[in-house]
N, C-alpha and C positions, 0 to 999 in steps of 0.2 A: 503496499499500499503506500509506504513511505515514497518509493520509486515514483510513483503515477503524481504522486504529489508536488514533488520537486520538478515534473515534467510540465512545462507550460502549454503544450501543444494539448498532452492529455485532459489537464485540468480543463480548458476550452471545449475538446469533442465532449467528454463529460457535460459541460455544463449546459454545452446544444441539443445533446440527447434527451438531457432532461426535460428543458424549456420546450422542446419539441413535441415529447410527450405528454405535456401539459396543454400546449396549445391544442392538441388532436382531440383532446377527452375536452374540453371545453368548447369545441366547436361540434363537436357530436353531441351535447347536449340538447335537449327538448327544450323551446321555450314555451312555458306553460303559463298559464292566468296567474298564479301566483306569482313567479319571475320578471312577466313581464313590465311592470312598472319599474324593473330596476334596466331594459332594454331601451338605449337609445336610438332610436331614427335611423338608418343609416341606409340613406336612398342607393347609393353606392350599390349596395350589395344585389340589386336586381338591374338585369338587362337594361333597361330604360332609365334606373337614377330615379325610380318615382316607389314608392309605397303607398297603401293605402292604412288610413288613422281615422278614428273616429275624434270628431270636434267636442269637448265636454265644457268648454266657455270661448267666447267669445271675451276678450279683453278690449279691444276698440274696434277702429275702423279697419286696423292693419295687422292686428297680432290676435292668433289664437293660440288655445291651451288645449291639445290633445290628451288622450288616454291615458300615457303614462306619467301627465306631469309638464313633458315638457312643453316650453312656449314659441310658437313659430311666428316669426316676422316676414308679411310677406315680400318679397323681392320687389324692386322696383318703384315702389309705390311710395306715397306718405298721407296718411290724412290727419287732419286737424285735431290736437290732443285733448284730452276728456279733462283735462286740470287747466285748461287754458283762460285768463280771467276775462279778456274778449270774449263780450256775449256773443258776439254773431260768430268767431271761431267757435266757440263752446256749443254754438247750436249746429253748427256744420260737423262738430266732430260726433254729436250726439245720432243725429242725421244716419252718419258713419256707419257707427257702430251700430246702428236697427239694423242698415240694409246689410252689414256684414252678419249680423245673428241670422235674420231670414236666410239668407245663403247657406249658411255654413253649420248652426251650430247643431248639437244633438247626430249631425250626420258624416257620413263617410266620407272624408277627401284622398286626393291625390295628392301626394306632396313630391315635387321636382325640385333638384337641387339645381342650380350652375355652379359654381365654380366654390365659393367659399362654403363653409359648413358652419358655421355661427359669427354672431353681431360681437360688439364689444361686452354685450350682456348677458350672452352664452345663451341668446332664442336660436333657433335654427333659422337657416333664411333658405328659403321657400319658397317656389312659383305651385298655388294650391287651383287646383281643379275640383268641381264640384259636379260630378256627371261630366258633359262635354262641356261643362261652363269656367273658360279659364277665368276665374274669381279676379286676380291681378286684372289686368286686363276691361274683365266687367266693370270694376270698383273704378277706376280711370273713366274709361269710354260713357257709362253713367254719370258723372259730375262727382264720384262721392271721393276722389284722392285724383292727386296730380303725382305726376311724373318725379322721381328721385330715385336715379341711379348715379350706384358706385360701383367703378370697375374694382375688379373684375367680374362683377357679376352684372353683365347687359346684354345678357342673350337677346330679349326681348326689349330693347332700349327703341330703338328703331317702332317697332309696333305700340306701344308707349307712348309715344310721341304723337304718333298719327290717332290714338285713342284721347287723347287730350285738347286734340285740334277740335274733333268729332264734337266733345264735347262741350270745348269754346264756344264753337260755331252755332250751338244748340243750345246755348242759356243754360246748360245741368249741373245740378248740383252746385258745386262751388263759384259755378260762372252765373249762376242766376243770383244779383243784384239784390233781387226782392224776396228770395228763399228765406232769410232768416235776417229781415231788417229788424231794427227796432227803432222806436220812436219816442 
């Protein structure tokens, strides 16, 4: 045993065998409802970089929480904040949040990754789909959100620009000056 310990190559080989064995055992474990809450979604594990998850809570117009407690921030868009002191922006934030709830709360959504995994708040960054509806695009196109892209996650930047222009041209949501007017 002493000869093996003194040999650095043997030590590395021994450690590799142990690590490989451990990883093989980990990957063969079945995911059950009991340990699902410990699994962080990794859309790269499926061929199309997507996975389905149930939305348990809508936090605001561009952020949701999924069944394992992970928060998901919609890529490429931004909605007014729910804690804004400006009454018009707060009104628009509430409208965006209600629309997001109507679309996804309690439903199964498909999450698609672009480049980044998470933002600085540890929220997953994803494109979100409910059935055939591309939620990120829908919220911009209907005026509930505006485009807000940050490289490297710019896959749909041009599509979002066109969607925002359509919302502006048709005075939808954020672009409707009378929607949340206060007198």
